[in-house]
Structure formats: structure tokens, C-alpha cells
N, C-alpha and C positions, 0 to 999 in steps of 0.2 A: 310438438316436435318433440324428437327422440333424441334424451339427452344421459350425457355418463354418467357412470355409475362412482360410488365411493368419493363423489366429490364433497372437501370437507372444507376448505376455505377458498373465498372469492378473491381471490388477488387480481386478476386481470377483473373482477369490478369494482378494484379501488386504484387502477393504473393510472387512472388518471390525479390524485390526491398524492401517490408516491411520485410522479414526473413529476407535478406544481411543487415539493417538497425537494425534486431533486434538483430543480431546476432556481430554487432559490437559496440552494448553499450553493450551488456552481455559482452562480451572482455574487452571492456575499465572500465566496474564494477568491473568484478572479477582481474583483474591488479589494479587496484585500491585498492579492500580491502586486498590486497594480499602485496603490497610495500608500499601505504600509511596509509592503514588500516584506519579504524574508529578514529575520533573528540569524545572521548566519555563522556559523561559529570559526574556530580557529584553523578550521583547516582548508579555508576557503579566505577569511580575510587575513588570518599571518596575527604572527602577536610573541608572547615571550617563553618558554619553555624551561621547567626549575624541576630538578631532581634531588630529593633528598633523602638522607637515610637517617633511620629514629633508632636509638639502641634499643625501643621496645615498641612494639609496633602500636602505633597511635589509630585513634578515633577518626575515620575521615570526617566526620559532621564536623568536630571540634576544629580542623585542622580549619577546612572550608569557612565553618565562621567567623574565624579568628582570623583568614585575611580579608571577608567582608567586613568586617568591623574596622578593617585597618583603610575601608575605602580601595580595596581591589577590584575590579572591575570584572566583571564576565569571569570567576572563575572557574576552573574545573579541578578536581583531586579523583584519583585513584593511582590504585597501586601500582608499581610497575615488577613484576617478578615476585621477590618473597615481599611481605608481610610489611616487613622494615623499611621496603624502598617504597619512596612515595612522588610521583611525577605531577607536578603541579603545571596548571595552563593558567595564564593569564593572555584576557585580550588587550594589550595597550602596547607602546610601542619602549623596546629595550633600549637597555640603559646597561654600563655595566655595572651599579652598582646594585640591581633590585634583586640579586641571589642572595645577595648580603642580607639586604633589609628585612627580606625574606624569611631568612633562619633564624636573624636577631628578634624578630618578631614573633617565632615558634617557640626560640627557646626561652623566652621571658614569658610564657605558658608553661614553663618550668619542665620542659622535655629536653631531653639530648637530641642533637639534630645537627647532624652534619652537611654541608654545599658537597654535591655530588658535582654539578655541571649547570651551567645556567647558558640557555644560548635563546636566538632570533627562530622563529619558525616563518619562514616568507608563503606571501599565497599564491606563488605560481603554480605547486604544483596541484593548488585547489584548481585553480582557474582553470587546468588544464581539464584535471577530472571534472569541473562541471558543464566544461564545452565537450569531450568525449563523451559523458552520460548523456547528455542531451540526444545526442548524434545517436546514441548507443537505444535509447525507448523508441527514437521516430524506427530504428533499424527494425527491435525490434516488435512494434507496431506493425510494420511492413510484412513479417513472416507471421506473425498472428494473423495476418487477413489474409494472405496464402495460404495458412495452414487450414484454417475454418472454411474458406471456400473451397481448397481441395475437398475436404472431410464430409464437407455439408451442403454448401449453398453461399452465393457469393450473398444475399441477401442477410445472412446465418455471421455472414463476417463484418458485417457495416455493424449490425449490432452488438457485437461481440469487443471491435476495437471502439466503437464510444462508448459501451460500459468500463473499459481500462481506463479509456480516458477521462471518465467522470472520478473514477475513485481516487487516482492523481493528481488532478484537481484540488478534488473536494478536501484530501490528507493533506497537501502542499499548502491549501489556504487557510486548514485548523490552526497550522503552528504557523503561518503568516497574522492572523488574527487573534492568537493567543501568544505572539509573539516568542516560543517556545524556539531553545538552539536548533537551528540546522545544520549537522554537520555530514561528517561521509558515513556513521553510520544510519541515520534517516535514510540516507541515500541506498542504502542497502536495500532497510527498509522496504522501501517505497519500488523495488525489483523485486524484492520478496512478496508485495503485495498483487504485483502482477501477476507473479505466478498462481499464487493463491486464488485469487477472482478468478481468471481463464479457467482454472482448474473445475470449481463452481460452475464454471458456467457451461465450461462442454457437458460435463453431466448433464446437467437439465436441459441443454440445449439435444442432448443425444435420445435421451425419452421424449422430448417434443416430437422429433425426427420420425422417432418409434411409433410414438401414438397415433400422429398425423398419417404413418403409411398404413397402419391396420384398421381406425379407426371407418366407420362409416358414415360420420357425420360429418359436416363441411365449417361446423360453429368454433371457430378459432380460437376466440375464449376461451370456449367452453374442453376444447380440446387441449391447451396451455394449462390450463387451473385443473386439470388431472392427470398431466405431465409433471406439474411442480410440485403437486403433492405426493404426489409417489414418489420422489427425489425430496418432498423435506423432512423425512427423519434423518438420512442420512446424512443432508444439510446441515442441521439442527448440531446434533453428534460431534462432525467434525467443527463447526466453531466452535458448541462448547469446550470441546476439549484443546482444541487451541489456544481458547482465551484463556482459562484455567493456566496451560502453562505462561504462556503471557504475563497476566497477572501475577505469578509466582514470580519469573524476570523481574518484572517492574519493583515489586517490592523486597526481592533477596539478590538483588545483579548486581545495585552499585551503581555511583554516579556513570562506568563505562558505557552501561546499555541502556539507561536511564529511558534517554529518547528514542531508542532502538523500540524500548518495548511499547512505548505509547503511540509510532508513528504506528508498529504492528498492530497493536488494539483495537484504534480508529480505522486503519486499512480492513482488519478482518468483520468487522461489524460494513462498515462501508460496500465493501466488498460481499457479503450474501445480501446485501439488502440489494444493490447492483444487479446482481444475478437472477433473484430471484424475478423484481419486478422492469429494473430498467431496462435490461440483455430480451428480456422475455417480449416486455411492452413493444420496444422498438421492432420488432417482427411484426406484430400487428400493423404500425408505422411505416413500415415499408411494404405491406401489405401481402406479406406471405401466403400463397396460397397450396393446395394438393397437390396440383398440377407441376409446384417446381421441384417439387421432388420425386415426382414416377416420372420417370423418360418417356418420350413418346413411340406409340406403335411406330411398328418398319411396315410401310405401304410396300403391299405384295403386287399390287397391280389386278388383282381379282373381285369376279363379279359381287354380290351377297348371294350366299346358298354355294359357292365351290368352294371347293379345298383344293388346298396346296400340294402336286406332286413330289413324291418322294423323292 
């Protein structure tokens, strides 16, 4: 059998192993979401918000450790505007004296601290955003399916949407499994993951479509391998540089975008994996063929050997 040239890695030959890994991750993620659920942050659950002003810029880690040592739960500390303005979020019921207690605790560390405000943050906005984001996610998936079906073919649309669902479920499942705080920044990261993964999938799909149309063989796994290998350097370069930036954000970005960075790092890794294996392998599962991409010839009604008149 005639084979394609320049094949470097047999991705499709390992597709069953890759799909088994994906199925395992999906099962673990879904089980964790059902039985352990997400560790929702203050944006979704409500709690106490305290703003304090220091005379000298403090160490946020030292502030967080002091509050955790005093048994305050789910503490989040970040600067608010100037480096001397600190915003403290506590996932606990509000009472009138909580602000004064926090300030006295911080003053005991030897710092000059002034209470600016202490207030209760309700979960109503978070609940609305959660419901609207779920609806928005479904609408986005529907638009993606329409776009991919229009640009490529409906079998490509099925593979792209299932790959995106795969990425979102695994990212959310890892947050549930590890009980990492899920807040609005993580929700924003999920939307970014959808865009990143879809872009990577579209690049590979475009090369697969091109290879199917120009290749003279009908061995779809070989065609897919060639297409993926041709886009591999681009995929790795994009993923690698993105991960470098995200690692910098994780290490240097502070508490505010800590979980945002983690969600994106997981999403980039899972999205790259799904673009290569899940999205492509699903095309084989739905039995994509050359005739799906080649429009049928128009019937002219002429007998064999006759020519159509101008």
C-alpha cells in the first residue's frame, strides 16, 4: 500500500490508549463533580469583605498567614489600588465586629493598620453569573458547531464540540478533585480555554481537510498522522510559549490570578492533548470519508463518449 511521506509520530496508532486516558479522566472528573462538588469561592457563596490601609506596604503572605493562624476560613488577600491598600475576603458569616477583630489582629503583628470598610458580600450576583455563564456556554457550543459545520463539514463539528466539552469537564473536574477554589476568575479562564482549544483544533482540522483532498490514498489514519505532524511544530511552539507566560503569572501574579493561572495551565495542556487525539480520533469514530469533502459531480445526462455542447 502506498504510504505518505514525512510521517514522524504515529498519533492515530495510539488513539485507543489516548481515548482510554480521556475516558478515565472524564469519569473521575464527573464523579468528583457529583459527589465532592466544587469548592466555590466568595463570588458564588457570599461572605465578608474587609478593606484595610497600611502605613507601609505589607507582605500579603504574612497577612494571609496571620489570619489563617487566627482560624479565619478561606482567606483571600490582595492589594486594592495602592500597595498599602489591602482587600481581605473571608468566606464566613458577617458580623459588625469582624472588621475590628481583623485590624486588632494585624496590629498585633506590629503594623500600623486602619480599617477602611467591612461589609457583607451576597451570593446573588454569583448565582446569576453562574446560571448565565452556563447558558452562555451552551450557546457558545452551539455557535461553534454551526461555524465548524459551515466551514468544514458536520462530522468535523461533532468532533470539535465533543473535544471542547472534554476540555471543560476535565478542567472543572480537576478543580473539584483537588478542592481548588472556583471563582469568577476561573470561570473566565474556562472561556479562554474554549477559545484556545478551538483555535488549535481548527488549525489541525484545516490541514486534515487539505490532506484528504490532495492525497491519493484512502487510509484515513495515515492522512491524519501526516496532517498532525505537519502542524506539530506550530502546536508545540504555541503551547510552549503560552505555558511560559502562564507559569510567570502563577509565580509572580499574586493571589488574585493564582487560580486563574492554574486553570489556564491545565486547560492548555488538556486542550493541546484533545486537539491532537480526541478531536482527530473522533473523526475516525464518525467514519469521515473522502466523499464527505468532495461535492458530487453534476449529472449532465450525456452518454459515455459524448461531449457537452457549449
